[in-house]
MILO-825748 format. One record per residue (C-alpha): residue in one letter; residue number from 1; x negated, y, z negated. Coordinates in steps of 0.1 Angstrom, whole numbers, plus 5000, padded with zeros to 4 digits. Layout:
   res     n      x      y      z
     A   NUM      X      Y      Z
...
This chain:
   res     n      x      y      z
     M     1   6819   3673   2561
     S     2   6816   3673   2598
     I     3   6836   3664   2631
     V     4   6839   3626   2633
     K     5   6814   3612   2658
     M     6   6831   3596   2689
     K     7   6826   3564   2707
     L     8   6840   3558   2743
     A     9   6859   3523   2748
     T    10   6867   3508   2777
     V    11   6889   3481   2783
     H    12   6888   3454   2810
     A    13   6917   3435   2820
     G    14   6934   3418   2849
     A    15   6965   3422   2860
     D    16   6983   3400   2832
     Q    17   6966   3411   2804
     F    18   6968   3449   2807
     Q    19   7002   3455   2791
     D    20   6990   3433   2761
     V    21   6963   3455   2758
     L    22   6989   3487   2757
     E    23   7010   3470   2737
     R    24   6977   3467   2710
     C    25   6969   3502   2716
     V    26   7001   3521   2703
     S    27   6994   3500   2670
     Y    28   6965   3517   2661
     A    29   6963   3550   2651
     Q    30   6927   3555   2659
     F    31   6923   3556   2698
     H    32   6926   3588   2720
     P    33   6932   3578   2754
     E    34   6921   3593   2784
     P    35   6948   3599   2817
     A    36   6935   3581   2848
     A    37   6930   3611   2867
     H    38   6904   3617   2842
     L    39   6887   3582   2852
     I    40   6892   3579   2887
     N    41   6863   3592   2913
     D    42   6850   3584   2947
     E    43   6824   3558   2930
     N    44   6846   3534   2912
     G    45   6880   3542   2940
     G    46   6902   3532   2912
     K    47   6939   3540   2914
     A    48   6967   3555   2890
     L    49   6993   3528   2882
     Q    50   7029   3536   2899
     D    51   7044   3554   2868
     E    52   7080   3553   2885
     N    53   7100   3537   2851
     V    54   7130   3518   2863
     Y    55   7142   3510   2828
     N    56   7143   3541   2816
     E    57   7168   3544   2841
     Y    58   7189   3517   2822
     L    59   7182   3532   2787
     N    60   7204   3562   2803
     Q    61   7232   3539   2816
     L    62   7235   3520   2784
     K    63   7234   3552   2764
     N    64   7263   3560   2782
     I    65   7281   3530   2781
     G    66   7276   3532   2744
     H    67   7289   3568   2743
     S    68   7319   3559   2765
     V    69   7332   3532   2736
     G    70   7320   3556   2706
     F    71   7292   3529   2697
     E    72   7260   3551   2690
     L    73   7230   3525   2703
     K    74   7195   3521   2681
     A    75   7166   3502   2691
     G    76   7154   3478   2667
     P    77   7130   3446   2669
     V    78   7127   3430   2705
     S    79   7138   3392   2701
     R    80   7137   3387   2735
     S    81   7127   3398   2769
     Y    82   7149   3401   2803
     E    83   7142   3402   2841
     E    84   7154   3436   2859
     A    85   7181   3411   2872
     E    86   7189   3399   2844
     I    87   7195   3435   2826
     E    88   7217   3448   2860
     A    89   7238   3420   2861
     F    90   7249   3427   2822
     I    91   7253   3465   2829
     K    92   7272   3455   2855
     E    93   7293   3435   2833
     V    94   7297   3459   2804
     N    95   7308   3488   2829
     E    96   7335   3465   2840
     Q    97   7344   3456   2805
     F    98   7345   3484   2790
     A    99   7359   3509   2818
     M   100   7392   3504   2803
     I   101   7380   3511   2771
     A   102   7368   3543   2781
     D   103   7403   3552   2799
     T   104   7416   3544   2764
     H   105   7396   3569   2748
     E   106   7400   3597   2769
     L   107   7435   3591   2769
     M   108   7440   3591   2734
     T   109   7428   3618   2705
     L   110   7430   3606   2673
     T   111   7427   3618   2639
     D   112   7414   3596   2607
     N   113   7446   3591   2596
     D   114   7455   3578   2631
     E   115   7426   3551   2629
     I   116   7440   3542   2600
     A   117   7473   3530   2610
     L   118   7459   3517   2642
     E   119   7438   3494   2623
     K   120   7469   3479   2605
     V   121   7484   3477   2644
     R   122   7454   3459   2656
     S   123   7457   3430   2632
     Y   124   7492   3418   2654
     G   125   7469   3423   2688
     F   126   7473   3448   2709
     E   127   7477   3425   2745
     A   128   7501   3404   2728
     M   129   7525   3431   2716
     H   130   7526   3449   2756
     E   131   7528   3408   2767
     C   132   7565   3407   2747
     Q   133   7590   3403   2776
     Y   134   7624   3409   2751
     I   135   7608   3429   2724
     S   136   7595   3468   2732
     F   137   7573   3483   2699
     G   138   7562   3519   2698
     M   139   7537   3535   2670
     G   140   7536   3575   2660
     R   141   7540   3604   2628
     L   142   7569   3609   2611
     P   143   7571   3639   2590
     A   144   7573   3632   2558
     E   145   7618   3642   2554
     S   146   7622   3626   2585
     F   147   7608   3592   2576
     K   148   7638   3599   2544
     K   149   7662   3603   2572
     L   150   7654   3567   2586
     S   151   7672   3552   2558
     L   152   7702   3573   2562
     I   153   7710   3560   2601
     E   154   7744   3539   2603
     K   155   7732   3516   2629
     K   156   7701   3505   2633
     N   157   7688   3489   2661
     F   158   7653   3488   2651
     V   159   7627   3473   2629
     V   160   7605   3497   2606
     E   161   7571   3490   2589
     E   162   7550   3515   2573
     L   163   7514   3517   2583
     H   164   7503   3548   2564
     K   165   7515   3580   2546
     S   166   7496   3615   2535
     G   167   7517   3643   2516
     Q   168   7525   3658   2550
     Y   169   7530   3625   2573
     V   170   7544   3590   2571
     W   171   7528   3565   2599
     I   172   7553   3538   2608
     L   173   7554   3510   2639
     Y   174   7587   3501   2649
     A   175   7602   3474   2674
     T   176   7637   3469   2691
     S   177   7646   3449   2724
     N   178   7647   3462   2756
     T   179   7684   3466   2760
     F   180   7682   3496   2730
     V   181   7651   3512   2741
     K   182   7655   3543   2756
     E   183   7686   3548   2723
     V   184   7656   3543   2696
     R   185   7631   3564   2713
     K   186   7656   3590   2717
     C   187   7665   3589   2679
     M   188   7632   3586   2672
     E   189   7626   3616   2688
     S   190   7650   3635   2672
     L   191   7634   3625   2639
     F   192   7602   3645   2657
     I   193   7581   3619   2653
     E   194   7545   3622   2672
     E   195   7536   3594   2694
     I   196   7506   3572   2690
     P   197   7501   3551   2724
     I   198   7495   3514   2714
     P   199   7465   3504   2731
     R   200   7469   3481   2759
     I   201   7432   3460   2756
     D   202   7416   3462   2720
     G   203   7387   3478   2727
     K   204   7367   3474   2693
     K   205   7373   3433   2697
     I   206   7354   3432   2733
     L   207   7330   3455   2717
     E   208   7326   3435   2689
     Q   209   7316   3407   2712
     Y   210   7293   3427   2735
     K   211   7274   3447   2705
     E   212   7248   3423   2696
     K   213   7237   3418   2731
     L   214   7240   3451   2739
     T   215   7220   3465   2709
     E   216   7192   3432   2723
     V   217   7190   3447   2755
     Y   218   7186   3483   2748
     S   219   7157   3475   2726
     Y   220   7137   3454   2750
     C   221   7146   3483   2778
     A   222   7136   3510   2748
     Y   223   7104   3494   2743
     T   224   7094   3485   2777
     S   225   7103   3518   2786
     E   226   7075   3532   2762
     I   227   7051   3509   2773
     R   228   7056   3519   2811
     K   229   7051   3553   2803
     L   230   7018   3544   2794
     Y   231   7007   3530   2826
     R   232   6994   3572   2835
     Y   233   6964   3560   2811
     V   234   6958   3527   2832
     V   235   6932   3526   2863
     Q   236   6929   3500   2890
     V   237   6898   3488   2900
     Q   238   6908   3464   2923
     D   239   6915   3431   2903
     D   240   6901   3452   2871
     Y   241   6926   3473   2850
     Q   242   6909   3499   2826
     L   243   6920   3516   2798
     A   244   6894   3540   2787
     G   245   6894   3560   2757
     F   246   6882   3578   2721
     V   247   6876   3563   2686
     P   248   6857   3570   2659
     E   249   6824   3557   2656
     K   250   6830   3536   2624
     T   251   6860   3519   2638
     A   252   6845   3509   2666
     D   253   6838   3473   2659
     Q   254   6875   3474   2646
     F   255   6887   3485   2679
     V   256   6870   3454   2691
     R   257   6885   3430   2673
     L   258   6923   3443   2681
     F   259   6920   3423   2714
     D   260   6913   3389   2698
     G   261   6928   3366   2714
     L   262   6933   3387   2751
     N   263   6909   3377   2778
     V   264   6895   3414   2778
     R   265   6864   3428   2781
     V   266   6857   3461   2759
     D   267   6826   3481   2764
     L   268   6814   3510   2741
     A   269   6790   3539   2751
     E   270   6782   3573   2737
     P   271   6801   3602   2751
     E   272   6775   3618   2769
     T   273   6778   3586   2795
     A   274   6810   3604   2807
     P   275   6802   3636   2809
     Q   276   6834   3645   2832
     L   277   6855   3638   2796
     V   278   6858   3658   2772
     P   279   6856   3640   2739
     P   280   6887   3651   2707
     T   281   6880   3667   2679
     M   282   6886   3650   2648
     L   283   6877   3668   2611
     H   284   6870   3653   2583
     N   285   6860   3672   2551
     A   286   6853   3661   2514
     W   287   6888   3667   2495
     L   288   6873   3695   2480
     F   289   6876   3717   2519
     R   290   6900   3694   2530
     P   291   6933   3712   2526
     F   292   6912   3743   2550
     E   293   6913   3720   2582
     M   294   6951   3736   2581
     F   295   6934   3772   2587
     V   296   6912   3758   2612
     E   297   6937   3739   2632
     M   298   6959   3770   2630
     Y   299   6933   3789   2648
     G   300   6922   3762   2672
     L   301   6898   3734   2667
     P   302   6861   3734   2673
     N   303   6846   3718   2704
     Y   304   6834   3679   2698
     H   305   6799   3693   2699
     D   306   6802   3723   2679
     L   307   6800   3735   2640
     D   308   6832   3724   2617
     P   309   6841   3756   2598
     T   310   6857   3742   2570
     P   311   6836   3744   2546
     F   312   6822   3777   2551
     V   313   6864   3787   2555
     A   314   6872   3769   2521
     V   315   6841   3788   2505
     T   316   6846   3824   2517
     F   317   6883   3819   2513
     C   318   6883   3811   2477
     L   319   6857   3841   2471
     L   320   6875   3864   2488
     F   321   6908   3856   2470
     G   322   6891   3853   2436
     I   323   6880   3885   2436
     M   324   6911   3902   2447
     F   325   6932   3884   2427
     G   326   6913   3880   2396
     D   327   6932   3871   2361
     L   328   6923   3839   2343
     G   329   6959   3829   2334
     Q   330   6978   3837   2365
     G   331   6950   3819   2384
     A   332   6952   3782   2358
     L   333   6989   3785   2370
     L   334   6980   3785   2403
     L   335   6955   3760   2405
     I   336   6977   3736   2381
     G   337   7005   3742   2405
     G   338   6991   3741   2437
     L   339   6970   3707   2430
     L   340   7003   3689   2415
     L   341   7023   3704   2444
     E   342   6995   3687   2466
     K   343   6992   3655   2454
     I   344   7034   3649   2449
     K   345   7042   3668   2482
     H   346   7010   3660   2503
     N   347   7012   3700   2507
     R   348   6976   3716   2522
     L   349   6989   3751   2514
     A   350   6995   3740   2479
     G   351   6962   3726   2476
     I   352   6944   3761   2493
     V   353   6965   3776   2467
     G   354   6954   3751   2434
     R   355   6916   3759   2449
     A   356   6918   3795   2449
     G   357   6932   3798   2418
     L   358   6900   3781   2406
     T   359   6881   3815   2419
     S   360   6906   3839   2406
     M   361   6898   3817   2371
     I   362   6864   3830   2378
     F   363   6870   3866   2384
     G   364   6893   3869   2358
     F   365   6871   3856   2331
     L   366   6845   3878   2343
     F   367   6870   3908   2351
     G   368   6882   3900   2313
     S   369   6920   3898   2326
     V   370   6946   3870   2310
     F   371   6980   3872   2326
     G   372   6969   3916   2324
     V   373   6962   3916   2289
     E   374   6929   3933   2293
     T   375   6915   3934   2260
     L   376   6921   3893   2250
     L   377   6887   3884   2263
     N   378   6869   3913   2249
     P   379   6854   3892   2221
     V   380   6838   3865   2243
     H   381   6823   3888   2263
     Q   382   6808   3906   2235
     S   383   6792   3875   2222
     L   384   6782   3858   2258
     F   385   6772   3893   2278
     G   386   6758   3914   2246
     V   387   6785   3943   2261
     R   388   6803   3968   2236
     E   389   6838   3961   2255
     K   390   6835   3932   2281
     L   391   6818   3929   2310
     F   392   6833   3948   2338
     E   393   6860   3973   2330
     V   394   6881   3976   2364
     M   395   6903   4005   2358
     D   396   6873   4027   2344
     A   397   6867   4055   2366
     S   398   6833   4049   2369
     A   399   6837   4012   2380
     T   400   6855   4025   2416
     M   401   6830   4029   2433
     P   402   6807   4001   2426
     L   403   6837   3981   2432
     L   404   6843   3994   2467
     I   405   6800   3994   2474
     G   406   6802   3959   2465
     A   407   6828   3948   2482
     V   408   6815   3964   2515
     A   409   6781   3947   2510
     I   410   6801   3913   2502
     G   411   6813   3917   2539
     A   412   6779   3925   2550
     V   413   6765   3893   2539
     L   414   6792   3875   2555
     I   415   6789   3891   2587
     L   416   6750   3885   2589
     M   417   6758   3847   2579
     T   418   6787   3844   2605
     M   419   6760   3863   2632
     I   420   6736   3835   2623
     I   421   6762   3809   2628
     N   422   6764   3823   2660
     I   423   6726   3819   2672
     Y   424   6725   3784   2661
     L   425   6760   3775   2679
     N   426   6747   3793   2706
     I   427   6714   3781   2708
     K   428   6731   3744   2708
     R   429   6751   3750   2736
     K   430   6721   3762   2755
     E   431   6735   3802   2759
     M   432   6706   3816   2751
     A   433   6717   3850   2765
     E   434   6746   3851   2742
     A   435   6722   3837   2712
     L   436   6695   3864   2720
     F   437   6712   3895   2734
     S   438   6744   3900   2723
     Q   439   6765   3920   2693
     N   440   6761   3887   2672
     G   441   6730   3871   2685
     V   442   6696   3877   2670
     A   443   6698   3917   2686
     G   444   6727   3925   2665
     F   445   6715   3905   2634
     I   446   6683   3926   2637
     F   447   6701   3960   2639
     Y   448   6729   3952   2615
     G   449   6702   3937   2591
     Y   450   6680   3972   2596
     I   451   6711   3996   2591
     I   452   6715   3977   2555
     L   453   6680   3980   2549
     F   454   6682   4017   2557
     L   455   6711   4022   2537
     I   456   6699   4010   2506
     G   457   6664   4030   2514
     M   458   6685   4059   2518
     F   459   6701   4050   2483
     M   460   6683   4031   2463
     P   461   6644   4036   2477
     D   462   6627   4017   2448
     L   463   6641   3990   2456
     L   464   6620   3983   2491
     P   465   6584   3989   2496
     F   466   6583   4001   2526
     N   467   6598   4031   2544
     P   468   6629   4019   2568
     G   469   6635   4059   2582
     S   470   6603   4059   2600
     K   471   6602   4065   2633
     P   472   6583   4035   2644
     L   473   6603   4011   2631
     M   474   6637   4027   2637
     I   475   6628   4020   2671
     L   476   6619   3987   2667
     F   477   6647   3971   2646
     I   478   6673   3995   2662
     G   479   6663   4011   2696
     V   480   6654   3977   2710
     P   481   6687   3963   2702
     V   482   6706   3984   2718
     V   483   6683   3984   2751
     L   484   6693   3945   2746
     F   485   6728   3951   2742
     F   486   6731   3970   2772
     M   487   6706   3949   2795
     K   488   6727   3918   2782
     E   489   6738   3910   2821
     P   490   6711   3916   2834
     L   491   6689   3897   2815
     N   492   6713   3868   2816
     G   493   6710   3867   2853
     L   494   6672   3868   2854
     M   495   6668   3837   2827
     K   496   6691   3815   2850
     G   497   6672   3825   2880
     E   498   6699   3846   2893
     G   499   6679   3880   2894
     L   500   6680   3912   2876
     T   501   6699   3933   2896
     P   502   6740   3934   2885
     H   503   6767   3918   2904
     Q   504   6783   3953   2907
     G   505   6753   3975   2910
     W   506   6737   3995   2888
     G   507   6758   4022   2888
     N   508   6789   4007   2877
     F   509   6769   3984   2857
     A   510   6755   4013   2835
     L   511   6789   4037   2832
     E   512   6805   3999   2818
     E   513   6776   3996   2795
     V   514   6774   4029   2779
     F   515   6811   4022   2767
     E   516   6806   3988   2755
     V   517   6774   3995   2739
     L   518   6791   4027   2719
     E   519   6822   4003   2708
     I   520   6795   3977   2694
     I   521   6785   4000   2666
     L   522   6816   4012   2664
     S   523   6831   3974   2659
     F   524   6799   3973   2630
     V   525   6809   4004   2611
     T   526   6849   3991   2613
     N   527   6839   3958   2605
     S   528   6819   3970   2573
     L   529   6850   3990   2560
     S   530   6874   3962   2565
     Y   531   6858   3946   2537
     L   532   6865   3980   2516
     R   533   6902   3958   2512
     V   534   6885   3934   2486
     G   535   6879   3964   2461
     G   536   6911   3976   2469
     F   537   6931   3952   2461
     V   538   6907   3943   2427
     L   539   6921   3975   2420
     S   540   6957   3974   2432
     H   541   6964   3941   2413
     A   542   6951   3956   2378
     G   543   6974   3984   2383
     M   544   7007   3962   2394
     M   545   6995   3944   2358
     L   546   6994   3977   2338
     V   547   7026   3987   2353
     V   548   7037   3952   2338
     M   549   7020   3959   2305
     T   550   7035   3992   2300
     L   551   7071   3979   2310
     V   552   7062   3951   2281
     K   553   7058   3981   2252
     M   554   7086   4003   2267
     T   555   7108   3974   2263
     G   556   7108   3963   2222
     N   557   7124   3931   2216
     A   558   7129   3924   2254
     G   559   7091   3929   2259
     P   560   7086   3891   2262
     V   561   7110   3883   2287
     V   562   7094   3916   2308
     F   563   7061   3902   2300
     V   564   7071   3867   2320
     L   565   7092   3878   2345
     G   566   7065   3909   2356
     N   567   7038   3885   2358
     L   568   7057   3855   2382
     F   569   7066   3888   2404
     V   570   7031   3898   2405
     M   571   7017   3863   2412
     G   572   7049   3860   2439
     L   573   7043   3892   2457
     E   574   7001   3897   2457
     G   575   6993   3860   2456
     L   576   7010   3865   2492
     I   577   6998   3897   2498
     V   578   6959   3887   2493
     G   579   6964   3858   2510
     I   580   6975   3868   2540
     Q   581   6946   3894   2536
     T   582   6917   3869   2531
     L   583   6929   3849   2562
     R   584   6927   3886   2581
     L   585   6893   3886   2567
     E   586   6887   3848   2580
     Y   587   6899   3851   2620
     Y   588   6890   3889   2626
     E   589   6860   3892   2609
     M   590   6850   3862   2607
     F   591   6860   3835   2635
     S   592   6857   3862   2662
     R   593   6818   3862   2654
     Y   594   6816   3829   2662
     F   595   6843   3801   2662
     V   596   6857   3797   2701
     G   597   6884   3775   2692
     N   598   6888   3752   2723
     G   599   6881   3717   2708
     K   600   6907   3690   2720
     K   601   6929   3679   2689
     F   602   6925   3636   2688
     T   603   6960   3621   2690
     M   604   6963   3587   2694
     I   605   6981   3566   2722
     S   606   7019   3576   2724
     S   607   7045   3578   2750
     E   608   7054   3610   2734
     N   609   7020   3624   2749
     A   610   7024   3606   2783
């Protein structure tokens, strides 16, 4: 349950080996390369490789040739290599051969039925038909009624072959001697023939001759073009070609073995040895927490040196969702459906729903609610907890205030926890002013924590052994933190050796900080009250299910159908709303206090990212 530890791997190869290195790296998913620009400095005197990619131009030319003759090129396995001169000669050859085919395609707009008829004519040989000295051929589609009239013509100077027919047309091939060609064409025009030119060359035959090699050359160019795009990751230091990047610490030895058989050297080092490089972030969590990585990634990945918040997000999300959507039966459906979808579809959101369903079941049991039936678990509660009816009656008027106060109390605890996380992270980053004097640092923790104690002492004085309202304590735990909020910038400058005087002068500084301190104090109030929605949605869920149960009683024999549809409606509508509100609390009330989200995603080497 942490951010995966990385090793900085640098591969050293000669001029004749670095392309093989790139080819092997492409097939390895656990390598995050660093662009050459990040590795070049005055000390190593390195330079980036020329990224001119002539193979990309070859690809475009081949695609255009294929498109001109209606042949879709698809890259396949590479069977052999081709020199640039060989590729250029081949492109020139096929361009010349396919030029006539392309011209023919531009002149002809054929339907599917036309193509069927033309395919039958192809067997006679297009070239042979055009080379006949004494016989002329024609092709076209006749209306079905006109085709019947052909048999009524007394003097026929032509022969006709039926090629294809549909409901409205008949496609024919006719032949006549050159002596009668004009007469025959006039006859066909009188029958409303729609002429289809017979191609002078058989483009399909030519295409078949070149198709295999065209695909081979295209595949080689596509593969080589992808490799060339990766040149941006290679640094040339004299005769040494270097490729550097990060690999997970656990797979570092496997990465080294990737280059067995090549005359290369692989150096492994800690990321700290290259401070100019920012290690990428790869999250690795236990099965229970893993789907919640989606919420973290949506907000932004943590920095490599920070803390992975996924377990905290998983626990708090499930806790808040379960409280707001507490129903044993509906929670069970969410649990089963979510986990099944996660297993079948590998959908992370479904996994989150399944885990949230578990906490919904727990709180549904505590609230005594099963598909909206509020009395079903009463005997169980009476037996386990020794209560008269059930442990907690949500819809009881006396339960409303404790429910809302409890929601705010949960929010206060979560706010304090996020402050502790923020203090830890800022100490780790060596940002001591933020850790000590900010609203989410030690000063904020003391201020907010003491306000909570003050409220407890006001409403439940017996719980505290001291009076939190005494002036000395108020000055120490409320007044001093407020002063620290106000003086955070000067104190930060003092700690960095920049002096106590603010950059903008004391006058402007004081004016700005007064309003900022007021905003901080108000934010504590609004952030705490934001958690009222937790209690509000508990009441909302119970109220909606009360409406469903009332409708069930009113509809008589249709009650079971209403019961099922009502539960599904509440699950869909309120489940979505509660999920959104819980995520809002995660992002705006918790993440905003401690999470920066400036991490760099671990991305395998790929030409798509080049």
